[in-house]
N, C-alpha and C positions, 0 to 999 in steps of 0.2 A: 740174471745168472748169479748164483751164490758162489762165494769163494770156497775152495777146497778147505778141508780141516786144517791143513798146514801149508799155506800157499808160498811161504818163503823157502826157496830151495836152499839146502845147505851149501856152504862155500865148497868149491871143488876140492877133491882130496889132496891135490898137490899143494894148494894154498894152505889148507888146514895143517898139513904136515910141516909146512915151512914156518908157520907161526910159532909153534912150540911142541916138539915131539913129546916132551915130557908131561904136558898138561893133560889132565883127564877130567871128564865130567862125571858127576855123581848123580844118581837118581834122586828125584825130588822126594823129600821126606816131610810129612806134616809135623808141626810142632806147636804146642800151645803157646799163646802169646807170652805168658809169664816166663816160660823157658827161653824164648827168643830174647826177651829183654834182659834176663839174667845173664845170658851169654854175652850180649852186646856190652852190658855194663861192666862185666868182669874184664873184657878185652880193652875197654876204652878208659876206665878210671885211672886218672893220673898219668897216663902214658903219653909221651911225646910221639909225634907221627913216626919219626924214624925208629922208634922202639916197638912199634906194633909187630906182633908175630903173625904171619899169614895163617889163616884158618885152613884146615883141611876141607876139601870139597864135601866130604861126607858129613862134616860138622855144620858147615855154613850154608849149604844150598837148601834153604828151607822155604816152603810156601807159608804164607800167613793164613791162619784159619779163616774159614768162610764168614764167620760172625765177628771176628776181631776187627776193631777199628785200626786202620793203617795210619801210623803217625809219621808225617813227612817233614823234613827240614829243607829249607831253600838256601842254597849257597850261591849268592849272586842275586841281588834284588833290583837290578837295573831294569831297563825296558824289556829285555828278554826274559829275565826271571819273573818279573811281575806281570808284564803284559802278555807273554806267551805261555810260560810254564804254569803260573798260578791260575790265570784265566782259563788256560787249556784244560787243566785237570778239574777245575771247580764245576764245570758243566756236567761232570760225571760223578759228583759227590754223592748224590742220592743212590746211584746204582752200585757204587764201589765202596762206600763207607770209609772215608778217610778224614783226617784233619791235619792242618798245617800247624805244627807246634813250635817251630823254631825258624828264625830268619838270620842269615849271616851276610853282612856286607861291610866293607871298610868305610862307607859313606853313610853317616847318620841319616841324612835326608832320604836316601833310598830305603833304609830299614824302616823308617817311620811311614813312608808312603805304602810300603808293603804291609806293615802292621795295621794300617787303617783298613785294608782289604780283609785281613784276618778278623778284625773286630766286627766288620760288617757281616761277614759270612758265618763266623763261629761264635760271636758274642763274647769274646775274650781276647787278650793279647797273646801273641806268640813270644817265645823267649828270644830276645835280641842278642846277637853275637857279632863281635867285630871280626873275629878270626874263625876260619873253618875248623881249627883245632878245638875251639870252645864248643862249637856245635857238635862235633863228633864225640866229644867227651860226655855229652848229655846221655843219660841212661834210657831215655824214652823215645828214641828215634829208630824207626824201622827202615826208613828209606830216605834218600836225599835226591834233590834235583840240582844239578850243577849248571849255572849260567854265568859263571865268572868270566873275566877277560881271557882271551885265548891262551896266553902264556901260563895260566893257572890250571888249565883243564886236566892235564896228566897228573899234576901234583894232587889236586883234589880227588881225582878218580882213584889214584893209587891209595891215598889215605882212607877214603871211604870204603874201598874194598877190604883193606886190612882191618878196618873197624867192623867188618861184617855187615855193612849196610847194603841194601838194594839201591840201585843207582839209575837215574836218568841223566845223561851227560850230553852237553851241547857239542856240536862240531865247530871247528875242526878239532879232531881228537888230540892233536899234538903239534908243538912247534919245534921239538927236538926228537930225534930218533931213539936215543937211549932212554928217554923218559917214556916214550910210547911203549917200548919193550917192557920196562918195569911195570907200567900201569897194566898192560895186558896180562903179564904174568901174575900180578896181584889179584886181578879179577878171576883168572882161571883157578888160582889156588883157593880163593874164597868160595867160588861157586855161586855167588849171588846173582840175582837177576839184573842185567844191565841192558838198558835201551839207549842207543846213540841217537842224537837228535836230527837224523837225516830222514825227515818225515815223508819225503816223496814216495818211498816204497810202501806207504800206507794209503796212498790215494787210489781209489778204484780205477781211474783212467790209466795210471801207471801199471797197476797189476794187470789190467787188460792188455796193455802194450807189451808186457812181458810175454803174455800168452801168444800174441801175434808173432813175436820173434822166435820164441821157443818152438812154435809149431812149424817153422820153416816157410811161412807164407811169403816173406820177402827174401828168402834165400840166405846164402852165406854173406856175412857182413864184410865190407872192406874198410869202411870209414864211419866214425861216429863223431859228431861235432856239435859244439855249443858256441854261440856268439851272444853274449849278454852284456849290453852296453847301457850307458846312461849319460846325461848331459853334465853331471857333476858327481864327484865321489861321494858316497854315502856318509863318510865320516864328517863332512861339513855340517850336517844337520845337528850334530851334538855340541857344536861350539857355543850354543846359546845357554847351556847349563851353567848356572852360577854355583861354583864349588868353592867353599871357604876352607882354608887350611885347618881351622879348629874343628871342622866337621869330619875330617878324613884321617884314617890311620894310613898315612902315606907309606910306611914301611910294609904294612900288610899288602897294600896294592902292588908295590914293587916286587914282592916275593924274592926270588933269587936273582932279580936284575940288580945292577950296581946302584948303590945309593947315590942320590943327587938331590938338590934343593927341590922343595915342593913346587909344582907347576900346575896351576888350576886348569890351564888349557889342555895340557897333556892328559890330565885325569879325565876331563870332560870328553875329549875326543881321542881317546887312546886307540880307536880303530885306525887312525891315520898314522900311527907311529910303529915302525916295523918291529921294534923289539917286543911289542905287546901284541901286535896283530900283523900277519904277513900279507894281508890284502885280499883281493878278490878271488884268487885261485883257491886258497883254503876256505875263504868265507863263502863265496858263491859256488865256486867250482866243486867243493866237497859235495854239495847236493847233487850236481850233475854227475860227478864220478860215481857216487853211490847208486844213483838211479841207473846209470849205464851198467854198473856191475850187476845190479839186480835184474835188469831186463835181459842182459846177454848171458849171465852166468859166468862171466869172465873172472879170471884170477888176478893176482897182483901183476902190474905191468913189468915188462922186461927192462924197458929203458925210457928215458924222458929227456927232452930238451926244452928249455924255457928261456924267453927273452922279454924284456920290457923296460919300463923306466917312467920317470915323471916328465911328461911331454907338454901337458897343458896347464896344470894347476900348480904353477910356481909362484908363490906369494909369501906374504909376511908370516903365515902360519908354519911354514917350513915342515910340512908333512913329509914323511920318508917312505910311505907306502906307494908302490907304482900306480899311476893312474891309467896306464895302458900296458897290458901284459898278455902273452899267449904261451901256452904250454902244449906240447904234443907228446903223447905216450904211445909206445908200441906194445901190444899184448901178445902173449904166447899163443893165444887162440887164432892169431893171424889177422888182426885188424889194427887200424890206427885211430886214436881218439885225440881230439883237439878241444881245448877250452880257451876261449879268448874273451877279454874284457877291455872296453875302451870307454873312459869317462870324458873323452873330448868330443863325443858325438853319440847321441842316443839311438841312431838308426841301425837296423840290420839284425835285430834279435832273432835267433833261430836255434832250434835243437832238432837234429836229424840223425837217423840211422840208415845208412846207405847199404842196401843189399843187392845181390845179383838179379833178384826178381822184382825189386821195387824199393820204395823208401818209406820209412816210418817217420812221421812228423810229430814231435812232441812240443811244438811251439806253445801250445796251451796244454799243460800237463793234466788238466782236468778233462780235456776232450782231445786226445790224440787222434790222428788219422793216418791212413796208409794208402798207397797207390802203387801202380806198376811203373810210375814215372822213372825213366832213366835206366831201368833194369836191363842189362844186356841179355839176360836169360829169362825175361818175362814170358810167361806161358799162357796168358789169357785167363788165368784163374782169378785175377783181381780186376774188377770192372769199376772204373771211375775212382773217385776219392771216397774211401770207406771210413766211416767213424768207428773207432775202436769200441768194442763192447766192454763197458766197465764191469769189474768184478769187485763186489762189495767186501769190505773187511773192516774191523774196528779201526778208528782213527789212532794215531800214534800214541797219544796219551792214554786212551782207554786200553789199548793193547798192553801197555806197560802195567797199568793198574791191575788188569786181569791176570797178567803173568805173575804178579806178586802173590796172588791167591793160589795159582796152580803150579808155579815153579816152571812153567813152559818157557821156551826161548822166544823173546820178543822179535818183532819184525826186523829191527836193525840191531843185530847182536854185536858183541864185542869183536867177533871175527870180521864183521862188515866194517866196523869202525877202524880196526887195524888196517884193513885193506885200503880204504880211502885215505887213511892217515899216512900210510906209506907213499901212496901215489902223490899226495899233496907235498910231502917232504921231498920226494924226488924232484918235483918241479921247482920248489923254492931253493933247494941247494944248487940246482942248475942255474937258476936266475942269479943267485948270489955270487957264484964262482965261475960261471961259464962252463961250457962242455956238457957232455952227455952223462947222465947218471944211470946207474944200473942197480937193481936190488939183488943183494946176496942173501938168498933164502937160508943157507946153512948157518951163516953168522948173524943173520937178521941185522944187516947193516946196509947203508946206501953208499955205494962207491962210485968213482968216476971211471968211465971206460977209457 
């Protein structure tokens, strides 16, 4: 079964209105490459990030010509930037005609490893940059891919949007609400193509699961849950990286975090330090939240409570990210969603959507199934355990690259990123301070009930 021409449903009207009533979309307008580069260079030359002027949507929302080579800069050359982003797009290079022309990372070793790939693939070096500001000042960049540490995502997203670049940005989209609002507004003002890195909504099985729920086969939902566990926190795997002070721009890494002496272990395993990464709810839970939003068509949660702590992995490394945590959200559509993680025991992984006629199981998001099991209003229309029919669509990277040509909205739009970003922030503020958080759509703030 082929996917419909535009399988991603728009975010519900009340959510779209709550994001920014003043934001507008402009129609895509084709533009020769020379014109695009001239516009970008004029905006970027010599300007500090804080000095960028937002582009009007009519000026900035441009598709790149069908025969023009797309020039991409990589912001963040770690395992995600190099191993996922670069490798992920390179398999589409013949079909989409792009090149990687610039690489940015505070760590020299990461830049050089990524540049080795560029030399292998394109036969020449990319321009190395220590700061994202250097990269955005280059006149020959059409688009950027952001795989920097979590606390930089909104800073880099906002700056890239103000510089008129098309963007692929990793999740979680934000670690602070005010920065999320600013980045979202900058993207809407620029009108550039943005894909958020929640790639589950590009999987054929997940697209098929959405069809099952939207068709009413399992009835009205009451609960959606994920339990994703492991025997050890994932940040421990990065402790083996040998990071030398002379190879790192420590100030660039810290960004707006307070200055402190260089710490090679903190740099190597920043995933385990709360001021740089808030842990498994934004890291892993963002994927599940976005998938649930896509499958159900739900809007931004009404409220959230979250609790957790460091219960198992207390040792000499003094990590500050919780190793066991659970968040529960209530949605205005009338169901409850829970995401929990335990790094003290790896048993019990599950993802389920509970409806009045049955249950959808996405334990394997490539091969979801559904049945009438447990449904109080099951009507005999579901027989046994049924495998979800996959609906094919371009993978997440190919979708973004194609949208750069057409100006179409990618699978995971900035609205989708804002939605899961708010949900994650609601959870982490509840975890930090205790109590129930609520989203104020009018003010675009997260408050305590």
